[in-house]
C-alpha positions in Angstrom: 35.7 -16.6 51.6 37.4 -18.3 48.8 36.3 -21.8 47.7 38.4 -24.6 48.7 39.7 -26.7 45.7 41.9 -29.4 47.4 42.1 -30.4 51.0 45.2 -32.3 52.8 48.4 -32.2 54.4 51.5 -30.6 54.0 54.5 -32.5 55.3 58.3 -32.1 55.4 60.3 -34.6 57.7 58.1 -35.5 60.5 55.9 -32.3 60.3 52.5 -32.3 59.1 50.8 -29.1 58.5 46.6 -29.6 57.6 46.1 -27.3 54.9 43.8 -26.1 52.4 43.9 -24.9 48.6 42.7 -21.9 47.3 42.9 -20.4 43.7 44.9 -16.9 44.1 43.9 -15.9 40.5 40.7 -14.5 39.4 39.5 -14.9 35.9 38.1 -11.5 35.3 38.3 -11.6 31.6 35.1 -10.4 29.6 33.3 -13.2 28.2 31.1 -13.4 24.6 28.6 -15.5 23.4 28.3 -16.2 19.7 24.7 -16.0 18.3 22.9 -16.2 15.0 22.5 -13.0 13.2 19.0 -13.9 11.7 17.2 -15.3 14.9 19.9 -14.3 17.6 19.7 -17.8 19.1 23.0 -18.8 20.8 25.1 -21.0 18.4 25.8 -24.8 19.9 28.9 -26.5 19.4 28.0 -30.3 18.7 30.3 -33.4 18.5 30.1 -34.3 15.3 31.3 -37.5 13.4 32.8 -36.5 10.1 32.4 -40.1 8.9 28.7 -40.4 9.8 27.9 -36.9 9.2 25.8 -36.7 12.3 25.9 -35.4 15.9 27.0 -38.1 18.7 26.3 -38.0 22.4 28.8 -39.3 25.0 27.7 -42.7 24.9 28.9 -43.3 21.8 32.3 -41.9 22.1 35.7 -43.7 23.7 38.9 -42.3 25.0 42.3 -43.5 23.2 45.9 -42.7 22.5 47.1 -41.9 19.2 50.7 -43.0 18.6 53.1 -41.2 16.1 52.4 -44.4 13.4 48.8 -43.7 13.4 47.5 -46.7 15.5 45.0 -45.9 18.3 44.9 -47.3 21.5 41.6 -47.3 23.2 41.6 -46.6 27.2 38.4 -47.3 29.0 37.3 -44.6 31.6 37.5 -47.4 34.2 41.3 -48.1 33.3 41.8 -44.3 34.0 40.2 -44.2 37.1 42.2 -47.3 38.4 45.5 -45.8 37.1 44.5 -42.2 39.2 43.3 -44.1 42.3 46.4 -44.4 44.2 47.6 -40.8 43.6 44.2 -39.1 44.2 44.3 -41.2 47.8 47.2 -39.6 48.5 46.1 -36.3 50.0 49.6 -34.8 50.6 51.6 -32.0 49.2 55.1 -33.9 49.9 57.9 -31.2 50.3 61.0 -33.1 48.9 63.6 -30.5 49.7 64.3 -26.9 49.9 65.6 -24.5 47.5 66.9 -21.0 47.4 64.0 -19.0 46.1 66.0 -17.0 43.4 67.5 -20.1 42.1 64.0 -20.8 40.4 63.4 -19.0 37.2 59.8 -17.6 36.7 59.7 -19.5 33.3 58.9 -22.6 35.4 55.7 -21.0 37.2 52.3 -22.1 36.1 49.5 -21.3 38.5 49.4 -19.9 42.1 47.2 -21.0 45.2 46.8 -19.6 48.6 47.4 -22.3 51.2 45.4 -21.7 54.4 45.7 -23.9 58.0 43.0 -26.4 58.7 41.7 -27.2 62.1 44.8 -27.8 64.1 47.2 -26.5 61.7 47.9 -22.9 62.7 50.8 -23.2 64.9 52.7 -25.3 62.5 51.7 -23.1 59.5 53.0 -20.0 61.3 56.3 -21.6 62.1 56.8 -22.8 58.2 55.6 -19.3 57.3 58.3 -17.6 59.5 61.2 -20.2 58.9 60.7 -19.5 55.0 60.4 -15.9 55.3 63.5 -15.5 57.3 65.5 -18.3 54.9 64.3 -16.7 51.6 63.7 -20.5 50.7 61.2 -22.3 49.3 59.9 -26.0 49.5 60.2 -28.2 46.3 56.9 -30.4 46.4 54.7 -32.8 44.7 51.1 -33.6 44.7 48.1 -34.9 42.8 46.0 -32.3 41.6 43.3 -31.6 38.7 44.0 -35.5 37.6 47.4 -35.1 37.3 50.8 -35.0 39.3 52.2 -31.3 39.7 55.4 -30.3 40.9 54.9 -27.3 43.3 56.8 -24.5 44.9 56.1 -23.5 48.6 57.0 -19.8 49.4 56.0 -17.2 51.6 53.7 -14.4 50.5 53.0 -11.6 52.9 50.9 -13.3 55.8 50.2 -16.4 53.8 52.1 -19.4 52.4 51.5 -19.7 48.6 52.0 -22.8 46.3 53.1 -22.2 42.8 52.4 -25.5 40.5 55.5 -25.5 38.3 56.1 -26.6 34.8 58.2 -30.0 34.5 61.8 -29.2 32.9 60.9 -31.4 29.9 57.9 -29.2 29.2 60.2 -26.1 28.6 61.1 -25.6 25.1 64.7 -25.7 24.0 66.0 -22.2 23.9 68.2 -23.4 20.9 64.8 -23.8 19.0 64.0 -20.0 19.5 64.6 -18.2 15.7 67.0 -15.5 15.1 69.3 -16.0 18.3 72.7 -15.8 17.5 75.8 -15.7 19.4 76.4 -12.8 21.7 77.5 -9.7 19.8 79.7 -7.2 21.1 78.6 -4.2 22.7 80.6 -0.8 23.2 81.3 0.1 26.9 79.7 3.7 25.9 76.2 2.0 24.7 76.3 -0.5 27.6 77.0 2.5 30.0 73.8 4.6 28.5 71.6 1.6 28.6 72.2 1.2 32.3 72.0 4.9 33.0 68.4 4.6 31.3 67.6 1.5 33.3 68.6 3.6 36.5 66.4 6.1 35.5 63.3 4.4 34.7 63.5 2.1 37.8 61.0 2.1 40.2 59.5 0.0 43.2 57.4 -2.9 42.4 53.7 -1.6 42.8 51.5 -4.1 41.1 48.2 -2.3 42.5 49.2 0.8 40.3 48.7 -0.9 36.8 45.4 -1.6 35.6 44.2 -3.5 32.5 43.0 -0.4 30.2 41.6 -2.4 27.5 39.1 -4.1 29.8 38.0 -1.0 31.6 37.3 0.4 28.1 35.6 -2.9 26.9 33.5 -2.5 30.2 32.9 1.2 29.7 31.8 0.1 25.7 29.0 -2.3 27.1 27.5 -0.1 30.0 27.0 2.7 27.0 25.6 0.3 24.9 23.2 -1.0 27.6 22.2 2.6 28.5 21.3 3.3 24.8 19.3 0.2 24.8 21.3 -1.3 22.1 20.2 -4.7 23.1 18.5 -7.9 21.3 16.4 -10.4 23.1 17.9 -13.9 22.6 16.0 -16.7 20.5 14.5 -19.7 22.1 17.2 -22.7 22.0 15.4 -25.7 20.3 14.7 -28.9 22.4 16.8 -31.7 22.0 16.0 -34.3 18.8 14.1 -37.1 19.6 16.2 -40.1 21.0 14.0 -42.6 19.1 14.5 -40.7 15.6 18.4 -40.7 16.4 18.3 -44.4 17.2 16.3 -45.0 13.9 19.0 -43.1 11.8 21.8 -45.1 13.8 20.0 -48.2 12.8 19.8 -46.9 9.1 23.2 -46.3 8.8 24.0 -49.6 9.9 21.8 -51.5 7.5 24.2 -51.7 4.6 27.6 -52.5 6.5 29.2 -54.7 4.1 28.9 -53.4 0.2 31.3 -50.5 -0.9 30.1 -47.0 0.5 29.4 -45.8 -3.7 26.7 -48.4 -3.6 24.9 -47.6 -0.2 25.4 -44.2 -0.1 21.9 -43.4 -1.6 20.1 -46.1 0.2 21.3 -44.8 3.8 20.4 -41.5 2.5 16.8 -42.4 2.0 16.7 -44.1 5.2 17.9 -41.5 7.1 15.5 -39.1 5.9 12.7 -41.5 6.5 13.7 -42.0 10.2 13.4 -38.3 10.5 
């Protein structure tokens, strides 16, 4: 059973179809961890302040937008929540119009999701699926998903309806910026005919299940062999978090000399930081 990532209604005209959204893509990539060669402890990636030279926790951070002129506009989590609220409350995939499926270039495709009918929506779901299949059309829609407003394409796929999230047009880079593209070069009719003949000879039905990730298969076999040969190590114990009181003492010490120039206070701050720990 696929996990539901979103639940709402698919609507077009006066028709509402209650649906659930499920990710159609399974991430099967092999993930590796980075460990310390000496003690075999997993490496942590901490939030460090380059100015203070120490780790900071989430309570000490804030979000903001940096302008092209270098100014910083602070934005609170509450302000972001208030901005999202009216969009998140609208649990609809709004089909604005229908397009011919072959008009949409695959360059615009982002992620694929399966749509399944919720309670009371099977008849309308089947009706839309059949209409899209026979007309070779797709619904052009909008919805709010993963903290952003998405464009989407609603299309039939086998027995299901699939939603493809799309890139906005302004997100597609200008083809004129691609290096080394020049005006169309003249090609000889003979070369063109030979190339078309080659394409014909290499053309076969699309059967994606016949193609495998051979590198991933080789990597998996490599890992299995290492496991069989007992080429393993025991991970070291990760240290407990630093004492909060010590962290607060270091923070206080760093604020004891806020006015004098940095070169005068650097040594004093360093001494107090060492004393705090």
